[in-house]
C-alpha positions in Angstrom: -24.3 -3.3 34.4 -26.4 -0.4 33.6 -24.3 1.3 30.8 -24.1 -2.0 29.0 -27.8 -2.5 29.1 -28.5 1.0 27.9 -26.3 0.6 24.9 -27.8 -2.9 24.2 -31.3 -1.3 24.3 -30.3 1.4 21.8 -28.7 -1.2 19.5 -31.9 -3.2 19.6 -34.1 -0.1 18.9 -32.0 0.7 15.9 -31.8 -2.8 14.5 -31.9 -3.1 10.7 -32.7 -6.6 9.5 -31.7 -6.1 5.9 -28.4 -4.5 6.8 -27.8 -7.3 9.4 -28.2 -9.9 6.8 -25.8 -8.2 4.4 -23.2 -7.5 7.1 -23.3 -11.2 8.2 -22.9 -12.4 4.7 -19.9 -10.1 4.2 -18.3 -11.6 7.2 -19.0 -15.1 5.8 -21.9 -15.6 8.4 -19.5 -15.9 11.2 -21.1 -13.3 13.4 -24.5 -11.9 14.3 -25.2 -8.3 13.5 -27.9 -5.7 14.5 -27.3 -4.2 11.1 -26.2 -0.8 12.4 -24.5 1.5 9.9 -21.2 2.8 11.3 -22.4 6.5 11.8 -25.5 5.2 13.6 -23.7 2.9 15.8 -21.0 5.4 16.8 -23.6 8.0 17.5 -25.4 5.7 19.9 -22.4 5.6 22.3 -20.7 8.9 21.4 -21.7 10.6 24.6 -20.9 7.5 26.6 -17.4 7.5 25.3 -16.9 11.1 26.2 -18.1 10.3 29.8 -15.7 7.4 30.0 -12.8 9.4 28.7 -13.4 12.0 31.4 -13.0 9.3 34.1 -9.5 8.5 32.8 -9.9 4.9 33.8 -10.5 1.9 31.6 -13.4 -0.3 32.5 -12.2 -3.7 31.5 -15.2 -5.4 33.0 -17.4 -3.5 30.7 -15.2 -4.3 27.7 -15.1 -8.0 28.6 -18.8 -8.1 28.6 -19.0 -6.3 25.3 -16.5 -8.6 23.7 -18.2 -11.7 24.9 -21.5 -10.6 23.3 -22.7 -12.5 20.2 -23.4 -9.3 18.2 -20.4 -8.0 16.2 -21.3 -4.3 16.9 -20.2 -4.9 20.5 -16.7 -5.9 19.4 -16.6 -2.7 17.4 -17.6 -0.7 20.4 -14.7 -2.2 22.3 -12.3 -1.0 19.6 -13.8 2.5 19.5 -13.6 2.6 23.3 -9.9 1.7 23.3 -9.1 4.2 20.6 -10.7 7.0 22.7 -8.9 5.7 25.8 -5.6 5.2 24.0 -3.5 7.5 26.1 -4.4 5.5 29.2 -3.2 2.2 27.8 0.0 0.8 28.9 2.3 -2.2 28.0 0.7 -4.1 31.0 -2.7 -3.9 29.1 -1.5 -5.7 26.1 -2.4 -9.2 27.4 -6.0 -8.1 27.9 -6.0 -6.8 24.3 -4.4 -9.9 23.0 -7.2 -11.9 24.6 -9.6 -10.0 22.4 -7.5 -10.6 19.4 -7.6 -14.4 20.2 -11.4 -14.3 20.5 -14.0 -14.1 17.7 -11.2 -13.7 15.3 -11.6 -12.2 11.8 -9.8 -9.4 9.9 -12.2 -6.6 11.0 -11.3 -6.8 14.7 -7.7 -7.7 14.1 -7.2 -4.7 11.9 -8.8 -2.5 14.6 -6.6 -3.8 17.4 -3.3 -3.7 15.6 -2.7 0.1 15.7 -4.1 0.2 19.3 -1.2 -2.0 20.3 1.1 -0.2 17.9 0.4 3.1 19.5 1.4 1.8 22.8 4.7 0.9 21.2 5.3 4.6 20.4 6.0 5.3 24.1 7.2 1.9 25.2 10.1 0.1 23.3 9.2 -3.2 25.0 6.5 -3.5 22.4 9.2 -3.9 19.7 10.5 -7.2 21.0 7.0 -8.4 21.7 5.9 -7.8 18.2 9.0 -9.7 16.9 7.8 -12.6 19.1 4.3 -12.3 17.8 5.4 -12.3 14.2 6.4 -16.0 14.7 3.2 -16.9 16.7 1.4 -20.0 15.7 -1.8 -17.9 15.3 -1.9 -16.1 12.0 -4.1 -13.3 13.4 -1.5 -12.5 16.1 1.2 -12.5 13.3 -1.0 -10.1 11.3 -1.1 -7.7 14.2 2.7 -7.8 14.4 3.1 -7.2 10.7 0.6 -4.2 10.6 1.1 -2.6 14.0 3.1 0.3 12.5 0.6 1.3 9.8 0.5 5.0 9.2 3.5 5.8 11.5 5.2 7.6 8.5 8.5 9.1 9.8 8.1 7.2 13.1 8.2 3.8 11.4 11.0 1.6 12.8 12.1 0.1 9.4 14.5 -2.4 11.0 11.6 -3.7 13.0 9.3 -3.7 10.0 11.8 -5.5 7.9 12.5 -8.2 10.6 8.8 -8.9 11.1 8.1 -9.2 7.4 11.0 -11.5 6.9 9.8 -13.7 9.6 6.7 -14.3 7.6 8.2 -15.1 4.2 7.2 -18.5 2.8 3.9 -18.7 4.5 1.1 -19.7 2.2 -1.6 -17.7 3.9 -3.7 -14.9 2.3 -4.2 -12.8 5.4 -0.5 -12.9 6.1 0.7 -12.0 2.6 -2.0 -9.4 2.3 -0.8 -7.8 5.5 2.8 -7.8 4.3 1.8 -6.0 1.2 -0.4 -3.6 3.0 2.3 -2.6 5.5 4.7 -1.9 2.7 2.2 -0.1 0.6 1.3 2.3 3.5 5.0 3.0 4.2 5.6 3.6 0.5 3.4 6.7 0.7 6.2 8.2 3.0 9.3 6.4 1.9 8.8 4.9 -1.6 12.5 4.3 -2.2 12.9 2.1 0.9 9.9 0.0 -0.1 11.2 -0.3 -3.7 14.6 -1.3 -2.5 13.1 -3.8 0.0 10.9 -5.4 -2.6 13.6 -5.6 -5.2 16.0 -7.3 -2.7 13.4 -9.7 -1.3 11.3 -10.3 -4.4 12.3 -14.0 -4.8 11.1 -14.7 -1.3 7.9 -12.6 -1.4 4.4 -13.9 -2.4 3.1 -12.4 -5.6 0.1 -10.9 -3.6 2.6 -9.1 -1.2 4.5 -7.7 -4.1 1.3 -6.6 -5.9 0.0 -4.8 -2.8 3.4 -3.3 -1.8 4.1 -1.8 -5.2 0.7 -0.5 -5.8 1.6 3.2 -5.3 5.3 3.1 -6.2 5.0 4.5 -9.8 2.9 7.4 -8.3 5.5 8.4 -5.8 8.9 7.7 -7.4 
């Protein structure tokens, strides 16, 4: 696959061993890195993504090859690719995206995939029921996607859906779940602080301290 090999060659040419070591340590040495700073990495495939966008067709074979690669920068490429091609994604593509979410799991890729799926939901209500189902999945990372898939929606936030998904995750002693709950509420508090304040007040006895801390971070500023 020529386009994969060309990008791989550029990644190799721009390898930074010191950065690679630091980036790997930051991710608890779970992944290998070329050590590419974000601006350098994105500049390498900027023109490639423009060309792909003009084709109006998602190359899943290419994306699969990237996601299977040992170097983390290739997973970041997949997420950047999907963001650029967001308007061509449909509900039927979610199983493919979920497969990525189930592979090489950590917060960095999960937090990149959540809004990609969430944006599909803006034009297809079937995503709502799917996210409720995901909010009770055995996999905490799938739950995290459900919790945070509405981040930054502002007035387009479905508060009933947000509330149901969060409540489905009360009582779970898991940092990445409780952090996600707080994050989703904190982001929405920037648009509707009263709703978040009332939600936290009503549910405070069921919420983890971490979730409350994150959720209320900006409330004094906005109320």
